C-alpha positions as CSV (number, residue, x, y, z in Angstrom):
1,M,60.0,61.4,4.7
2,K,59.9,63.3,1.4
3,T,62.1,66.0,2.9
4,R,64.7,63.5,4.1
5,I,64.8,61.7,0.7
6,S,65.1,65.0,-1.1
7,I,68.1,66.0,1.2
8,L,69.8,62.6,0.6
9,L,69.3,62.8,-3.1
10,L,70.7,66.3,-3.2
11,I,73.8,65.2,-1.3
12,L,74.2,62.2,-3.5
13,C,74.0,64.3,-6.6
14,S,76.5,66.7,-5.2
15,I,78.9,63.9,-4.4
16,V,78.7,62.5,-8.0
17,V,79.1,66.0,-9.6
18,L,81.9,67.0,-7.3
19,C,83.8,63.8,-7.5
20,Q,83.6,63.8,-11.3
21,C,84.9,67.4,-11.5
22,S,87.7,67.0,-9.0
23,R,90.7,64.7,-9.3
24,E,93.0,63.5,-6.6
25,D,96.4,65.1,-6.6
26,A,98.5,62.3,-5.0
27,T,101.7,64.4,-5.2
28,S,100.4,67.5,-3.4
29,T,102.3,68.6,-0.3
30,K,99.6,71.0,0.7
31,I,97.3,70.2,3.6
32,R,94.0,72.0,3.2
33,L,92.2,72.3,6.5
34,G,88.9,73.8,7.6
35,C,87.2,75.0,10.8
36,F,84.3,77.2,11.9
37,P,84.4,80.6,13.6
38,N,83.2,78.9,16.8
39,V,85.2,78.6,20.1
40,T,84.2,74.9,20.0
41,H,86.7,74.6,17.1
42,V,89.5,75.9,19.4
43,Q,92.2,73.7,17.9
44,G,91.4,74.8,14.4
45,L,91.2,78.5,15.4
46,V,94.6,78.4,17.3
47,A,96.3,76.5,14.4
48,R,94.8,78.8,11.8
49,N,96.0,81.9,13.7
50,M,99.5,80.4,14.2
51,F,99.6,79.7,10.5
52,R,98.7,83.3,9.6
53,H,101.4,84.7,11.9
54,K,103.9,81.9,11.2
55,T,104.3,81.5,15.0
56,I,106.3,78.2,15.1
57,D,109.8,79.1,13.7
58,G,108.3,80.9,10.7
59,K,105.7,78.2,10.1
60,G,102.2,77.2,11.2
61,W,101.6,74.5,13.7
62,F,100.8,71.7,11.3
63,E,103.6,72.8,8.9
64,A,106.1,72.6,11.7
65,N,104.9,69.2,12.8
66,V,104.3,67.6,9.3
67,P,107.7,68.1,7.6
68,G,107.5,68.7,3.8
69,Y,103.9,69.9,3.9
70,T,102.4,73.4,3.9
71,E,99.0,74.5,5.2
72,E,96.0,76.1,3.6
73,W,92.9,77.1,5.6
74,Y,89.2,77.4,4.8
75,T,86.3,78.5,7.0
76,F,82.8,77.2,7.1
77,N,79.7,78.2,9.1
78,A,78.1,74.8,9.5
79,G,78.9,71.1,9.1
80,P,76.9,70.2,6.0
81,T,78.8,72.8,4.0
82,A,82.1,71.5,5.3
83,M,81.2,68.0,4.2
84,E,80.4,69.2,0.7
85,A,84.0,70.6,0.6
86,L,85.4,67.3,1.6
87,F,83.4,65.5,-1.0
88,G,84.5,68.0,-3.6
89,K,88.1,67.5,-2.7
90,T,88.6,71.2,-2.0
91,T,89.6,70.4,1.6
92,D,91.4,67.4,3.1
93,L,90.8,67.7,6.9
94,V,88.0,69.5,8.7
95,Y,87.1,70.2,12.3
96,V,83.4,69.5,12.3
97,G,80.5,68.3,14.4
98,P,79.7,64.6,14.6
99,S,76.2,64.7,13.0
100,P,77.4,66.0,9.6
101,A,80.3,63.6,9.6
102,L,78.0,60.7,10.3
103,N,75.6,61.8,7.6
104,A,78.4,62.0,5.1
105,Y,79.7,58.5,6.2
106,S,76.1,57.2,5.7
107,V,75.5,58.8,2.3
108,A,78.9,57.7,0.9
109,A,78.3,54.1,2.2
110,G,81.3,54.4,4.5
111,R,83.8,55.2,1.8
112,E,84.6,58.9,1.8
113,I,85.3,60.0,5.3
114,R,87.2,59.0,8.4
115,L,87.5,60.5,11.9
116,L,91.1,61.0,13.0
117,A,90.6,62.3,16.6
118,G,88.2,64.0,19.0
119,A,88.5,67.7,19.6
120,V,85.9,69.2,22.0
121,N,83.0,68.0,24.1
122,G,80.4,70.4,25.5
123,G,80.0,74.1,24.6
124,A,76.5,73.7,23.2
125,A,73.2,74.7,24.8
126,L,69.5,75.5,24.2
127,M,69.1,79.2,25.0
128,I,65.9,81.0,25.8
129,P,65.2,84.7,26.4
130,G,65.9,85.9,30.0
131,N,62.2,86.8,30.5
132,S,60.8,83.7,28.9
133,S,58.1,81.7,30.7
134,I,59.4,78.5,29.1
135,Q,60.4,76.0,31.9
136,K,60.0,72.5,30.4
137,P,59.8,70.9,26.9
138,S,56.0,71.0,26.6
139,D,56.2,74.8,26.9
140,F,57.6,74.8,23.3
141,K,54.3,73.8,21.8
142,G,53.5,76.5,19.2
143,K,57.0,78.0,19.6
144,S,60.0,78.2,17.4
145,I,63.7,77.2,18.0
146,A,66.6,78.3,15.8
147,T,69.5,76.0,14.9
148,P,72.6,76.8,12.8
149,Q,71.8,74.6,9.8
150,L,69.5,71.7,8.8
151,G,71.3,68.5,9.7
152,N,74.1,70.1,11.7
153,T,74.9,68.7,15.1
154,Q,72.9,71.2,17.1
155,D,69.9,70.8,14.7
156,V,69.9,67.0,15.3
157,S,70.3,67.4,19.0
158,C,67.4,69.9,19.2
159,R,65.0,67.8,17.1
160,A,65.9,64.6,19.1
161,W,65.4,66.4,22.4
162,L,61.9,67.6,21.3
163,I,60.9,64.2,20.0
164,N,62.2,62.5,23.2
165,H,59.9,64.7,25.2
166,G,56.8,63.9,23.1
167,L,56.8,66.9,20.7
168,T,56.6,66.7,17.0
169,C,58.8,68.8,14.7
170,P,58.5,67.4,11.1
171,L,61.1,68.3,8.6
172,E,58.3,69.4,6.3
173,G,57.1,72.0,8.9
174,G,54.0,72.0,11.1
175,G,53.8,69.8,14.2
176,D,54.1,71.0,17.8
177,C,57.2,73.1,17.4
178,R,59.0,74.8,14.6
179,V,62.8,74.2,14.2
180,A,64.2,77.0,12.0
181,P,67.7,76.6,10.6
182,T,69.3,80.0,11.1
183,P,72.9,81.1,10.9
184,N,74.4,81.7,14.4
185,A,75.2,85.3,13.6
186,M,71.5,86.0,13.0
187,Q,70.2,84.4,16.2
188,L,71.0,87.3,18.5
189,Q,68.9,89.8,16.5
190,L,66.0,87.3,16.1
191,M,65.9,86.6,19.8
192,T,66.2,90.3,20.7
193,Q,63.3,91.0,18.4
194,G,61.2,88.2,19.8
195,D,61.1,86.3,16.5
196,I,62.4,83.1,18.0
197,D,61.6,81.5,21.4
198,G,64.9,79.7,21.7
199,C,68.0,78.6,19.9
200,W,70.3,75.6,20.1
201,T,73.7,76.8,19.4
202,V,77.4,76.6,20.4
203,E,80.1,78.8,21.9
204,P,80.9,81.7,21.5
205,W,77.2,82.3,20.5
206,V,76.0,80.9,23.8
207,S,78.0,83.4,25.8
208,R,77.2,86.1,23.3
209,L,73.4,85.6,23.8
210,E,73.9,85.6,27.5
211,K,75.9,88.9,27.4
212,K,74.0,90.8,24.7
213,A,70.5,89.5,24.9
214,G,70.2,88.5,28.6
215,A,69.5,84.9,27.4
216,K,69.7,82.0,29.8
217,I,70.5,78.3,29.4
218,L,67.6,75.8,29.5
219,V,69.4,72.7,28.4
220,E,73.1,72.0,28.4
221,E,74.9,68.7,27.6
222,P,78.5,69.3,28.9
223,D,79.8,65.8,27.9
224,V,78.3,65.5,24.5
225,V,80.7,65.4,21.5
226,T,80.7,68.8,19.8
227,T,83.8,68.7,17.5
228,V,85.9,66.0,15.8
229,L,88.7,66.0,13.3
230,A,87.6,64.4,10.0
231,A,89.5,63.7,6.8
232,R,88.9,62.5,3.2
233,T,89.8,58.9,2.6
234,G,91.4,59.9,-0.7
235,W,93.9,62.1,1.1
236,L,94.6,59.6,3.8
237,K,95.3,56.9,1.2
238,H,97.9,58.9,-0.6
239,H,99.5,60.5,2.5
240,P,99.5,57.8,5.3
241,D,102.7,59.1,6.9
242,A,101.5,62.7,6.9
243,A,98.1,61.5,8.3
244,Q,99.9,60.0,11.3
245,Q,101.9,63.2,11.8
246,V,98.7,65.3,11.6
247,I,97.1,63.1,14.3
248,H,100.2,63.5,16.6
249,A,100.2,67.3,15.8
250,H,96.5,67.6,16.8
251,K,97.1,65.7,20.0
252,A,100.1,67.9,20.8
253,L,98.2,71.0,20.0
254,T,95.3,69.9,22.3
255,K,97.8,69.4,25.1
256,W,99.5,72.8,24.4
257,I,96.1,74.6,24.6
258,E,95.3,72.8,27.9
259,Q,98.7,73.9,29.4
260,N,98.6,77.4,27.9
261,P,95.0,78.6,28.1
262,D,95.8,82.3,28.2
263,A,98.0,82.2,25.1
264,A,95.4,79.9,23.4
265,K,92.6,82.4,24.2
266,R,94.7,85.2,22.6
267,H,95.0,83.2,19.4
268,V,91.3,82.4,19.4
269,V,90.3,86.1,20.0
270,D,92.7,87.3,17.3
271,E,91.5,84.8,14.8
272,L,87.8,85.4,15.5
273,M,88.3,89.1,15.0
274,Y,90.0,88.4,11.7
275,L,87.3,86.0,10.5
276,T,84.5,88.2,11.5
277,Q,86.2,91.4,10.4
278,S,85.7,92.9,13.9
279,D,86.8,96.4,14.8
280,E,89.7,96.7,17.4
281,A,87.2,98.4,19.7
282,E,85.3,95.1,19.9
283,R,88.4,93.2,21.2
284,H,87.6,93.6,24.9
285,E,84.1,92.4,24.6
286,L,85.2,89.4,22.5
287,E,87.8,88.6,25.1
288,E,85.1,88.5,27.8
289,I,82.9,86.2,25.6
290,V,85.8,83.8,24.9
291,N,86.6,83.7,28.6
292,S,83.0,82.8,29.3
293,S,83.0,80.2,26.5
294,W,86.1,78.5,27.8
295,K,84.6,77.2,31.0
296,R,82.1,75.1,29.0
297,L,84.7,73.4,26.8
298,K,86.2,70.0,27.4
299,L,89.2,69.5,25.2
300,T,90.0,65.9,24.1
301,D,91.8,64.0,21.4
302,K,89.7,60.8,22.0
303,I,86.8,59.7,19.9
304,D,83.8,58.6,22.0
305,L,82.3,55.8,19.9
306,E,79.3,55.4,22.3
307,S,78.4,59.1,21.9
308,L,78.6,58.7,18.1
309,K,76.2,55.8,18.3
310,Q,73.8,58.1,20.2
311,F,74.1,60.6,17.4
312,V,73.2,57.9,14.9
313,T,70.1,57.0,17.0
314,N,69.2,60.7,17.2
315,G,69.7,61.3,13.5
316,Q,67.5,58.3,12.6
317,K,64.8,59.3,15.1
318,T,64.6,62.8,13.5
319,G,64.5,61.5,9.9
320,L,67.8,63.1,9.0
321,L,69.8,59.9,8.9
322,D,69.0,56.5,7.4
323,Y,71.2,53.4,7.2
324,V,74.7,53.8,8.7
325,P,77.4,51.3,7.9
326,A,79.3,49.6,10.8
327,L,80.2,52.6,12.9
328,E,83.7,51.3,13.8
329,G,84.6,51.8,10.1
330,I,84.5,55.6,10.5
331,L,87.5,55.5,12.8
332,Y,90.8,55.9,10.9
333,T,93.5,53.3,11.5
334,P,96.7,53.1,9.5
335,T,96.3,49.4,8.6
336,S,92.8,49.7,7.2
337,N,93.0,53.4,6.5
338,T,90.8,54.0,3.5
339,S,89.9,50.8,1.7
340,P,86.2,50.9,0.8
341,Q,84.4,48.5,3.1
342,A,81.8,46.0,2.1
343,H,78.6,46.5,3.9
């Protein structure tokens, strides 16, 4: 309980400080977007790559589809950090997992964030070493599982899964199983060295662990929401027409990716190489990993409200989420776009 309260107080203090230091520029024609270097953020990676190469008539995808606006891209490694950027008004729209978005919605009493669209379902899994003797949840007693960051979507899913199977994993430590927030990029080394017994992660790290560590999947939830498109209410309030155009652009991009998977994969590979500063010699291996990742992704532009409700239940069960305002309020609609709601 103390850990959850400390986390919420830290977030609340961050919101107050950031909001006091940042003012809304209602006249700005720059759309500041964010995504992660994960294949589950495929729309973000494709659009970011198109922007860097000015692929659409000398423009990026969103620039071409939102007349009068330009793009600016930011990259994050996990959801809680991305939410801090939204609160701090340093980004306007972010591809992010549902759990951090819901936590931000809860902490800000429903006022600071809206979801514009779905993006990707699936692509996450609980991985264990190929030679592991673990076969069922109870085998994790006395073991450790890595997750990308405390409170991110995979962290919440992992903790809820353990609790649902009768295991304890207190935020303060101890209990039956240790959940250790660990950046995705470090998980391969830790698993290879035998320092972790499993990790709950997302693509391309799932396929990377399969290929480079001989890891295998113990748990996969192919229909669970992995990525959504979230936005600041302040930006939505001042740019309602652009917001609608962004939604249409995202939907069109999702359809384009579905219809042009080979071209989309090339954009994803190129952008991942750029973001991770990979050597050209690593391109072929990354292409194989992206190809493997692709089969686990389910692209969508729909928001699954029932799945979001399950994430709320999971977050509350783990102690990482407290009261959540009426969940329907997190969905962006032009008529009730950003007015603070009374709850």
